[in-house]
Backbone as a ProteinNet text record, in pm:
[ID]
protein_1_A
[PRIMARY]
XXXXXXXXXXXXXXXXXXXXXXXXXXXXXXXXXXXXXXXXXXXXXXXXXXXXXXXXXXXXXXXXXXXXXXXXXXX
[TERTIARY]
-2591.4	-2462	-2372.4	-2304.9	-2216	-2088.5	-2028.2	-1897.5	-1797.2	-1697.3	-1598.7	-1533.1	-1499.5	-1434.5	-1522.1	-1652	-1741.5	-1759.9	-1763.7	-1772.9	-1651.1	-1534.3	-1410.6	-1415.5	-1464.1	-1474.6	-1574.9	-1685.8	-1787.1	-1730.1	-1656.2	-1595	-1492.1	-1410.5	-1310.5	-1377.9	-1485.5	-1557.8	-1611.3	-1667.7	-1722.2	-1612.7	-1500.9	-1389.8	-1332.8	-1321.4	-1269.5	-1362.2	-1491.6	-1589.2	-1583.2	-1575.7	-1567.9	-1443	-1334.8	-1209.7	-1205.2	-1313.6	-1317.7	-1249.6	-1226.5	-1163.1	-1265.9	-1241.2	-1324.5	-1286	-1378.6	-1344.5	-1287.8	-1327.9	-1277.8	-1131.7	-1078.5	-938.7	-845.1	-901.4	-821.9	-826.7	-713.5	-706.3	-685.7	-751.3	-736.3	-669	-557	-481.6	-481	-524.5	-522.1	-387.1	-308.3	-176.4	-188.3	-106.4	-105.1	-248.4	-311.5	-451.2	-463.7	-582.5	-607.6	-588.7	-560	-526.5	-640	-762.3	-872.9	-967.7	-1034.4	-1120.9	-1231.1	-1296.5	-1408.5	-1362.2	-1248.8	-1198.2	-1155.1	-1091.2	-1050.6	-1172.9	-1275.7	-1399.1	-1464.3	-1462	-1518.7	-1443	-1311.7	-1233.6	-1272.2	-1289.1	-1329.8	-1467.2	-1560.4	-1695.1	-1695.1	-1598.2	-1589	-1519.7	-1466.9	-1408.8	-1260.5	-1195.8	-1052.7	-1032.8	-932.8	-901.5	-799.5	-719.7	-615.7	-583.3	-518.6	-477.1	-337.8	-255.7	-120.5	-115	-73.3	-58.8	90.3	121.7	261	295.1	405.2	453.4	538.2	533.3	610	734.2	746	859.8	981.4	1099.5	1222.6	1291.1	1286.1	1354.5	1262.8	1324.3	1246.8	1155.5	1207.4	1129.4	1009.3	1032.6	923.3	822	870.1	779.4	690.2	746.6	666.8	561.2	597.3	500.9	391.8	430.9	333.3	238	290.1	205.2	106.3	151.3	62.6	-49	-14.7	-114.9	-212	-161	-245.1	-342.1	-294.1	-380.7	-493.3	-464.2	-568.1	-671.2	-627.8	-717.4	-806.2	-758.6	-829	-892.5	-848.6	-904.6	-1014.6
-1511.3	-1510.5	-1403.3	-1327	-1222.2	-1282.7	-1215.5	-1259.8	-1257.4	-1343.7	-1356.5	-1223.4	-1142.8	-1014.4	-925.2	-921.3	-836.2	-892.3	-1022.5	-1082.8	-1043.2	-1046.1	-1010	-868.4	-775.4	-636.1	-623.6	-696.5	-691.8	-745.9	-855.4	-912.8	-816.2	-757	-660.7	-542	-491.7	-380.1	-418.4	-537.8	-584.2	-598.1	-656.9	-673.1	-538.3	-446.3	-313.8	-242.7	-247.8	-185.1	-247.1	-378.5	-449.5	-408.3	-378.5	-338.3	-188.2	-117.4	25.9	110.3	53.7	127.6	165.4	274.5	316.1	229.8	149.8	63.6	139.4	263.7	343.3	384	364.8	399.3	286.8	175	60.7	56	79.7	79	-63.2	-93.2	-223.9	-202.1	-271.5	-263.6	-400.6	-408.4	-533.9	-543.5	-643.9	-664.2	-753.7	-725.5	-798.3	-811.2	-697.3	-688.8	-717.2	-759	-778.1	-646.2	-654.2	-535	-486.8	-527.4	-480.9	-395.6	-305.1	-205.9	-270.4	-373	-436.5	-500.4	-567.5	-631.7	-528.5	-422.4	-316.7	-248.3	-229.5	-169.5	-262	-392.2	-488.7	-484.3	-470	-458.7	-331.9	-222.2	-96.9	-111.2	-172.3	-191.3	-283.8	-374.5	-466.8	-403.5	-282.3	-212.8	-184.8	-223.4	-193.9	-44.2	7.1	149.7	177.7	77.4	92.4	-45.5	-44.5	-169.6	-152	-253.6	-253.3	-360.2	-319.9	-415.3	-439.9	-556.2	-590.6	-556.3	-486.3	-457.4	-574.5	-601.4	-712.4	-665.5	-535.2	-478.4	-466.5	-478.1	-468	-333.2	-274.9	-147.4	-31.7	80.6	198.5	243.6	245.9	289.4	197.8	68	-27.6	-18.2	3.5	14.7	138.1	248.5	369.7	348.5	278.4	248.1	155.3	58.6	-33.1	41.3	135.1	216.3	299.2	356.9	437.8	350	231.5	139.6	96.6	67.3	26.5	138.4	260.3	374.7	385.9	366.6	374.1	263.8	146.8	33.1	43.3	112.2	107.4	238.2	349.1	477.5	526
834.1	901.1	838.9	924.1	875.9	818.5	717.9	671.3	786.3	778	885.6	918.3	816.9	843.6	930	902	980.1	1120.4	1134.3	1267	1349.9	1287	1357.4	1410.6	1329.8	1373.8	1487.6	1478.1	1583.2	1714.5	1706.5	1827	1884.2	1797.4	1843.3	1912.2	1853.6	1914.3	2051.6	2062.5	2190	2295.4	2257.5	2352.4	2395.3	2301	2333.9	2431.6	2403.6	2492.7	2631.5	2636.6	2764.8	2843.1	2771.3	2835.8	2864.6	2831.7	2858.4	2752.3	2635.1	2525.9	2420.9	2355.1	2243	2123.1	2070.2	1957.1	1837.6	1819.8	1707.7	1725.5	1847.6	1871.1	1826.4	1782.1	1737.3	1584.8	1522.8	1376.8	1326	1216.7	1152.1	1017.1	997.4	872.4	807.6	684.1	608.3	537.5	573.3	512.1	389.8	291.3	164.8	111.9	101.6	58.2	-90.5	-131.3	-275	-348.5	-475.9	-552.4	-641.9	-614.3	-696.8	-613.4	-681.2	-616	-532.5	-585.5	-514	-383.6	-386.5	-264.7	-161.6	-207.3	-114.6	-54.3	-134.1	-83.1	19.1	-5.8	89.4	221.7	215.5	339.1	415.9	342.8	406.5	471.7	400.4	453.8	575.5	581.1	693.7	813.8	797.4	910.4	902.2	793.3	779.7	761.8	829.8	820	709.9	677	574.8	518	403.7	341.1	283.2	296.9	240.2	132.1	14.4	-95.3	-118.4	-172	-197.4	-341.8	-359	-493.3	-540.6	-670.2	-725.3	-799.7	-819.1	-891.4	-801	-861.8	-783.7	-798.9	-917.2	-936	-897.4	-867.6	-829	-943.4	-1064	-1179.5	-1201	-1194.4	-1214.3	-1100.5	-978.5	-863.7	-877.5	-924	-943.7	-1051.6	-1157.3	-1263.4	-1210	-1128.4	-1069.1	-976.5	-898.6	-810.9	-891.3	-1000.6	-1085.6	-1142.7	-1188.5	-1242.5	-1134.7	-1016.4	-903.9	-866.4	-866.6	-835.2	-936.9	-1063.5	-1166.7	-1148.9	-1105.1	-1090.3	-966	-864.8	-736.3	-692.1	-745.3	-699.8	-789.7
[MASK]
+++++++++++++++++++++++++++++++++++++++++++++++++++++++++++++++++++++++++++

């Protein structure tokens, strides 16, 4: 059995094709995505085109530092 995320992409592709749309023209964005490399890679492999992570910092300086740390952890 396929993971639920992959089933969802397969169903979306089938529905798009049935409606006469190119399935690749439909972008999938994962909101509030996990912040680790393996989970983000799994989302990509399941068909996600992009992922949005939530920052926990409130100040601009702290948010920039959090982004830098996140980039090191995931890229």
